C-alpha positions as CSV (number, residue, x, y, z in Angstrom):
1,M,57.7,17.5,90.5
2,V,55.2,20.8,90.9
3,Q,53.5,19.6,87.7
4,L,52.8,16.3,88.0
5,W,51.6,17.6,91.6
6,T,49.3,19.8,90.3
7,K,48.1,17.2,87.4
8,F,47.7,14.7,90.8
9,R,45.7,17.3,92.2
10,V,43.6,18.0,89.6
11,G,42.8,14.6,88.8
12,I,41.4,14.0,92.0
13,L,39.1,17.0,91.7
14,G,37.5,16.0,88.9
15,A,37.2,12.5,90.3
16,L,35.2,13.7,92.9
17,V,33.2,16.2,91.3
18,L,32.1,13.3,89.2
19,G,31.7,10.6,91.7
20,V,29.7,13.1,93.8
21,S,27.5,14.2,91.0
22,T,26.6,10.6,89.0
23,P,24.3,8.9,91.6
24,G,22.4,12.0,91.3
25,V,21.6,12.0,88.1
26,W,21.1,8.0,88.0
27,A,17.8,9.2,90.3
28,E,16.1,11.0,88.0
29,Q,16.5,8.1,85.4
30,E,13.9,5.7,84.9
31,V,15.0,1.6,85.2
32,N,15.1,0.9,81.8
33,A,17.9,4.3,81.2
34,I,20.2,3.0,83.5
35,L,22.3,-0.7,82.4
36,G,22.2,-3.0,84.6
37,A,20.3,-1.9,87.3
38,S,19.1,-4.4,89.2
39,I,16.4,-2.3,91.8
40,A,13.3,0.4,90.8
41,V,14.1,3.5,90.6
42,K,11.2,6.2,90.9
43,P,11.3,9.6,89.9
44,A,11.3,12.1,92.7
45,D,8.4,13.5,92.1
46,Q,6.4,10.0,92.7
47,F,7.2,9.1,96.3
48,E,4.6,7.9,98.6
49,R,5.0,7.7,102.4
50,E,2.8,5.6,104.7
51,I,1.1,7.8,106.7
52,L,-1.3,8.0,110.0
53,V,-3.6,10.6,110.4
54,K,-5.5,11.2,113.8
55,G,-8.7,13.7,114.4
56,R,-12.1,13.8,114.7
57,I,-14.8,14.7,112.2
58,I,-16.0,17.7,112.7
59,C,-19.1,18.0,110.2
60,L,-19.9,16.4,106.7
61,A,-20.4,18.6,103.4
62,C,-19.4,22.2,105.1
63,R,-17.0,24.5,104.4
64,L,-13.9,24.8,106.5
65,E,-14.3,28.9,106.1
66,D,-17.8,28.4,108.0
67,V,-16.5,25.8,110.9
68,R,-14.3,28.7,111.7
69,K,-16.5,31.4,111.9
70,Q,-18.7,29.3,114.4
71,Q,-15.9,27.8,116.3
72,P,-13.4,30.5,116.3
73,Q,-11.4,29.0,119.1
74,A,-10.9,25.3,117.2
75,Q,-7.4,24.8,116.6
76,S,-5.8,22.3,113.4
77,L,-8.7,22.3,111.2
78,Y,-8.7,21.2,107.5
79,Q,-11.0,20.7,104.7
80,V,-10.6,17.4,103.4
81,T,-11.8,16.8,100.0
82,H,-13.0,13.2,98.3
83,P,-14.5,12.5,95.1
84,H,-18.0,13.1,96.5
85,G,-17.6,16.1,98.5
86,R,-16.3,17.5,101.7
87,I,-16.0,16.8,105.4
88,V,-14.1,18.7,107.8
89,M,-11.9,17.4,110.7
90,Q,-9.5,18.6,113.3
91,I,-6.4,17.1,112.8
92,D,-4.4,16.3,116.3
93,A,-1.5,14.1,114.3
94,V,0.2,12.9,111.1
95,D,2.5,10.4,112.0
96,D,4.9,8.9,109.1
97,L,5.1,5.1,109.5
98,R,8.1,4.9,107.8
99,Q,10.2,7.2,109.4
100,G,8.4,7.0,113.0
101,H,7.8,11.2,113.5
102,R,5.0,13.5,113.1
103,D,4.8,15.0,110.0
104,T,2.1,17.8,108.3
105,V,-0.2,17.9,105.6
106,S,-1.9,20.3,103.1
107,N,-4.9,21.7,103.8
108,P,-7.1,20.6,101.9
109,L,-6.3,17.2,102.6
110,H,-7.1,15.4,99.4
111,I,-8.2,12.0,99.4
112,R,-9.0,8.7,97.3
113,A,-10.3,6.0,98.9
114,T,-12.7,2.9,97.9
115,D,-16.6,3.2,98.3
116,D,-17.1,1.3,101.6
117,V,-14.2,3.4,103.6
118,L,-15.9,7.1,102.2
119,S,-19.2,5.6,103.5
120,L,-17.8,5.0,106.8
121,L,-16.2,8.6,106.6
122,T,-18.8,10.6,105.2
123,D,-21.5,8.4,108.0
124,E,-23.7,10.6,110.3
125,Q,-22.5,8.4,112.9
126,S,-19.1,9.4,112.4
127,V,-19.3,12.9,113.3
128,Q,-17.6,14.4,116.2
129,K,-15.9,10.6,116.7
130,E,-12.2,9.9,116.3
131,V,-11.4,8.8,113.3
132,R,-7.7,7.0,112.6
133,L,-6.8,6.8,108.5
134,T,-4.1,5.1,107.1
135,G,-2.7,5.4,103.8
136,R,-0.3,6.4,101.4
137,L,0.8,10.4,100.8
138,G,2.3,10.6,97.7
139,S,3.9,13.9,96.2
140,D,0.6,15.3,94.5
141,H,-0.7,15.4,98.2
142,V,-3.3,12.9,97.9
143,L,-3.9,10.5,100.7
144,E,-4.4,6.9,99.5
145,V,-6.7,5.8,102.5
146,T,-6.2,2.2,102.5
147,G,-7.9,1.7,106.2
148,I,-10.1,3.6,108.7
149,L,-10.9,3.0,112.1
150,I,-13.7,4.7,113.8
151,Q,-14.2,5.2,117.9
152,L,-18.0,4.8,118.4
């Protein structure tokens, strides 16, 4: 009877170990590698999040270090780089639109956007204006801007 109980415990323990660790392995594989998969599985390093960045543009074509020297009391300053240059923004909040909670972004923040969105963002009339950027933040820490709102 003791021998049967020992084999039963080993069998249950083995089933638990395999049952717990197997889904983690599946999540790292591509869809084609999982037979019969009916949902798309992305590798963990390619996840994107929908976010909203709220703040204001401090200056265009400037460096974060220079702004910090001129305005040492300023808080939450970020250097935002884009394909045509850089700007400095004061970022007041970053909201994760799917999760509904506040988050942080890396500094510098790299963005990609269409030319019309970039022209709005880098327009002289946008300096010192409130800005809201919406987009997808990838695991590569690049914000793909899908929308922009500037309070004029």
